[in-house]
VEXDOGU-270612 format. One line per field, with one value per residue (C-alpha): residue in one letter; x, y, z. Coordinates in Angstrom, 3 decimals. Layout:
N
type = [A:...]
x = [X:...]
y = [Y:...]
z = [Z:...]
This chain:
293
type = [M:Q:I:T:L:G:P:V:L:Y:N:W:P:T:P:E:W:V:D:F:Y:A:R:I:A:D:E:A:P:V:E:R:V:V:V:G:E:V:I:C:S:K:R:T:P:F:R:Q:D:A:I:G:D:V:V:E:R:L:E:R:A:G:K:E:V:I:L:A:T:L:A:L:P:T:L:K:R:E:I:S:E:I:G:E:T:A:E:G:D:R:M:I:E:V:N:D:M:A:A:V:Y:K:L:G:G:R:P:H:I:V:G:P:F:I:N:V:Y:N:E:N:T:L:K:V:L:E:Q:L:G:A:R:T:V:C:L:P:P:E:L:P:G:P:S:I:G:V:I:A:A:H:R:S:T:A:D:I:E:V:L:A:F:G:R:A:P:L:A:V:S:A:R:C:Y:H:A:R:I:H:E:L:S:K:D:G:C:R:Y:V:C:E:N:D:R:D:G:L:E:V:D:T:L:D:G:Q:R:F:L:A:V:N:G:I:A:T:M:A:N:G:V:T:V:L:G:S:E:L:S:M:L:A:K:A:G:V:S:R:I:R:L:L:P:H:T:C:D:M:V:A:V:S:A:A:Y:R:D:L:L:D:E:R:I:D:T:A:E:F:L:S:R:I:R:Q:Q:P:L:P:G:A:I:V:N:G:Y:I:H:G:Q:A:G:G:R:V:A]
x = [0.000:1.421:1.085:-0.141:0.374:-2.633:-2.475:-2.264:-5.906:-5.266:-3.874:-0.309:2.129:4.249:7.611:6.015:4.454:7.787:9.646:6.994:7.507:11.292:11.128:8.647:11.040:14.009:12.450:8.890:8.431:5.603:5.493:3.161:2.672:-0.246:0.637:-1.593:-4.579:-7.891:-9.998:-9.648:-8.138:-7.365:-4.529:-2.906:-0.929:1.042:2.433:3.014:6.664:7.371:5.514:7.994:10.890:8.748:7.778:11.379:12.689:10.062:10.828:14.588:13.798:12.012:8.440:5.702:4.186:0.547:-0.842:-4.152:-7.021:-9.879:-12.794:-15.398:-14.537:-17.178:-15.451:-14.370:-10.853:-10.842:-12.055:-9.310:-6.687:-7.870:-7.612:-4.047:-3.060:-4.735:-2.808:0.522:2.621:2.106:-0.578:-3.263:-5.774:-9.320:-11.707:-14.503:-15.959:-15.029:-11.409:-12.350:-13.972:-10.877:-8.658:-10.573:-9.886:-6.218:-5.019:-5.606:-6.236:-9.658:-9.612:-11.994:-14.170:-15.793:-18.581:-17.863:-20.514:-20.944:-19.245:-21.077:-19.618:-16.182:-16.654:-17.583:-14.579:-12.261:-13.618:-12.871:-9.236:-9.049:-5.956:-6.467:-9.713:-9.587:-12.973:-15.049:-14.036:-17.537:-17.904:-18.271:-16.034:-18.562:-19.196:-15.451:-15.153:-17.890:-16.377:-12.848:-14.044:-15.340:-12.221:-10.751:-7.981:-7.942:-6.209:-8.495:-7.311:-8.828:-8.276:-6.344:-5.227:-6.484:-9.590:-11.988:-13.197:-16.972:-18.388:-17.599:-19.793:-19.697:-19.802:-16.590:-17.236:-14.047:-14.931:-18.491:-17.351:-15.159:-17.964:-16.053:-17.099:-15.681:-13.899:-12.550:-11.683:-8.219:-7.132:-8.231:-8.171:-4.389:-4.999:-6.291:-3.589:-5.635:-9.089:-11.396:-13.411:-17.193:-19.203:-22.895:-24.996:-24.489:-20.692:-20.152:-17.302:-18.956:-17.108:-14.269:-14.290:-11.551:-12.523:-15.346:-14.793:-16.557:-14.226:-14.715:-13.714:-12.056:-8.946:-9.493:-6.867:-7.107:-4.781:-6.165:-8.499:-5.642:-5.313:-9.047:-8.772:-5.817:-7.753:-10.674:-8.490:-7.464:-3.895:-3.267:-3.944:-4.017:-2.616:-3.811:-1.232:-1.649:0.708:1.833:4.974:3.848:7.198:6.621:3.022:3.984:6.800:4.347:2.054:4.961:6.148:2.626:2.115:5.489:4.640:7.577:5.185:1.765:-1.395:-0.862:2.596:1.271:-1.516:0.909:3.116:0.166:-1.167:2.174:1.415:-0.410:-3.440:-6.055:-8.888:-9.736:-8.869:-11.931:-12.692:-16.478:-17.136:-15.404:-17.328:-20.650:-21.159:-22.277:-19.863:-16.159:-15.605:-12.129:-9.421]
y = [0.000:3.365:6.727:9.903:13.269:15.329:19.054:21.697:22.738:25.740:29.205:28.915:31.790:31.022:30.740:28.262:26.390:26.145:25.003:22.358:20.762:20.995:18.859:16.470:16.056:15.339:13.268:12.005:8.343:9.042:7.969:10.631:14.319:16.422:20.106:23.064:25.122:23.314:25.663:29.278:30.666:33.951:32.148:30.932:34.092:33.891:30.489:31.023:32.000:29.181:26.147:25.359:25.071:23.039:20.548:20.249:19.585:16.939:15.178:15.267:13.456:10.711:11.737:11.465:14.959:15.559:19.039:19.759:21.779:23.712:21.934:24.556:26.757:29.477:32.089:31.992:32.812:29.734:27.504:28.915:28.223:24.623:24.316:25.659:23.171:20.332:21.200:20.644:17.501:16.586:14.370:16.414:15.740:16.773:17.909:19.112:17.578:20.724:19.579:16.099:17.749:19.867:16.761:15.129:11.566:11.920:10.056:11.854:11.431:11.943:13.781:13.336:16.336:14.403:12.199:8.537:6.644:3.508:1.210:2.657:6.103:4.532:2.814:6.086:7.874:5.072:5.369:9.108:8.476:8.138:6.237:6.743:7.581:8.978:8.116:10.628:10.455:9.763:6.347:3.349:0.305:-1.981:0.639:1.085:-2.682:-2.847:-0.017:-1.424:-4.868:-3.359:-1.365:-1.994:0.457:2.812:2.466:3.098:5.582:6.328:9.226:7.901:11.096:14.656:16.749:15.341:17.788:17.440:20.140:23.299:26.340:29.460:31.450:32.115:31.311:32.943:36.263:36.169:35.431:38.546:40.604:40.924:40.295:37.355:39.693:41.801:38.971:40.302:36.663:36.214:32.438:32.690:33.160:29.604:27.270:24.114:25.609:27.563:25.515:25.825:25.145:24.491:26.977:24.875:24.886:21.450:21.179:20.435:21.309:23.475:25.947:26.756:29.518:28.012:24.512:22.755:20.363:17.810:19.032:15.762:14.373:11.121:8.569:5.073:2.514:-0.961:-0.401:-0.379:-4.164:-4.433:-1.797:-3.588:-6.853:-4.995:-3.803:-0.330:0.250:3.829:5.920:9.708:11.925:15.541:18.109:19.900:22.066:19.107:17.184:15.530:13.790:12.035:11.262:9.778:7.786:6.305:5.224:3.756:1.783:0.493:-0.547:-2.286:-4.033:-2.547:-1.335:-2.445:-0.357:0.584:2.015:3.741:5.483:6.434:8.181:9.953:11.128:12.777:15.242:18.557:17.604:20.315:18.071:14.792:11.516:10.044:7.120:6.870:7.208:4.019:2.093:3.600:5.147:8.627:10.716:10.103:6.487:6.454:4.635]
z = [0.000:-1.045:0.677:-1.019:0.633:-0.394:-1.123:1.582:1.835:4.092:3.428:4.694:4.106:1.058:2.921:5.348:2.411:0.588:3.714:4.330:0.932:1.223:4.341:2.720:-0.183:2.074:4.850:4.308:3.253:0.798:-2.831:-4.247:-3.416:-4.654:-4.954:-5.805:-4.728:-4.284:-2.155:-3.335:-6.542:-4.780:-2.984:-6.217:-7.138:-3.886:-4.940:-8.668:-8.316:-5.861:-7.169:-9.948:-7.509:-5.097:-7.804:-9.002:-5.502:-4.824:-8.084:-7.434:-4.184:-6.126:-5.369:-7.975:-8.181:-9.122:-9.763:-8.011:-9.455:-7.851:-6.197:-7.122:-10.116:-10.501:-12.673:-16.316:-15.125:-12.898:-15.731:-17.942:-15.273:-14.995:-18.769:-18.746:-16.051:-17.958:-21.114:-19.376:-19.368:-15.727:-14.280:-12.553:-9.814:-10.655:-7.938:-10.215:-13.381:-15.317:-15.091:-16.366:-19.393:-20.041:-20.034:-22.865:-21.752:-20.811:-17.692:-14.398:-10.685:-9.084:-5.762:-2.814:-3.754:-6.613:-5.302:-6.045:-4.124:-6.225:-8.695:-11.711:-11.058:-10.757:-14.111:-15.821:-14.326:-15.419:-18.954:-18.807:-17.898:-14.091:-12.952:-9.219:-7.439:-3.908:-2.444:-0.443:3.234:4.549:2.903:5.270:4.934:3.172:0.478:-0.021:-0.427:-3.069:-5.089:-4.833:-5.919:-9.167:-10.046:-13.465:-14.376:-11.387:-8.031:-5.055:-2.432:0.982:3.376:6.380:8.138:8.476:8.872:6.304:3.637:3.639:1.346:-0.585:-1.123:-3.284:-0.029:1.886:5.531:6.722:5.097:6.435:9.995:9.866:8.258:5.003:1.434:-0.465:-2.890:-0.019:2.351:3.298:3.268:6.879:6.412:6.826:10.550:10.889:9.602:10.311:9.806:12.116:14.603:14.573:17.725:18.162:20.158:23.281:22.851:21.334:18.825:15.518:12.291:11.009:8.137:5.662:3.257:1.178:2.571:5.421:7.211:9.945:13.391:14.363:12.691:10.828:11.841:10.384:11.898:12.520:9.547:7.026:6.826:6.126:3.406:1.814:1.705:0.129:-2.732:-1.569:-2.734:-1.571:1.503:1.647:4.373:4.464:5.626:8.944:10.967:13.077:12.088:8.851:8.440:11.777:10.809:7.446:9.067:11.563:8.729:6.755:9.770:10.428:6.794:6.759:10.061:11.933:14.644:15.862:16.015:19.671:18.954:15.848:17.773:20.526:17.981:16.347:19.716:20.421:17.637:18.322:16.251:15.583:16.768:18.456:16.737:15.000:12.702:12.801:9.073:8.011:10.675:9.616:13.028:13.977:15.951:16.411:17.303:18.846:16.864]
């Protein structure tokens, strides 16, 4: 089972973003790294001068680099940018069907923002050129097994670490919270490097927001479930970057997959990290709330 490091979904300052990928290149035991903006196109200009060097460094380190595209393009400019990315030589990850259309059948990766809830959808995406499909994070284990059993040309990937992305909206939650317009947001999302927690009226931790994205409050951590997923036909797991030590996180997953440590040791190492939320794994077990790993 291989490890994919998903894209940074949050608005990190560019120097911090560049340093993060430099360390991933040098130290993280991951085979594939997805790089690029998924949430908000207004963040893209800050990275344009840096992304080329980041991609080059990752590839020099032997990583397979995939370029990410937006999850919810709403402007002609955003559609054009997706088209320009799709016309390049590199494999891209699509998070909206507009990007699939722009590719015209060329091989690509499907990200978790495209809803793949059954084997028929998987079949259509494979016919359109999907080589890896990262399933939506809310799918329970039996559904993952059914979909994986019907795969033909695509690898199946499952989110194993990070706040799960649940939905995207045309409205920017961060701007609204700060009584700003979406166009005049002042990039306030940069203040919340792992997302902004949302509580219910009675003070219960509920969700997290990240610009236009709604995220889970808890941090998905799959450990003992990985052997079940492997037997079901899942060949890749995805780790989503957070401000904790992602090199240590990826090393813990690599050691667990290679059976150098057991699940108890793995969870002990993960719990040592300053995670932005409680560890949860309820989705894969089809249970409401955050069943503890």
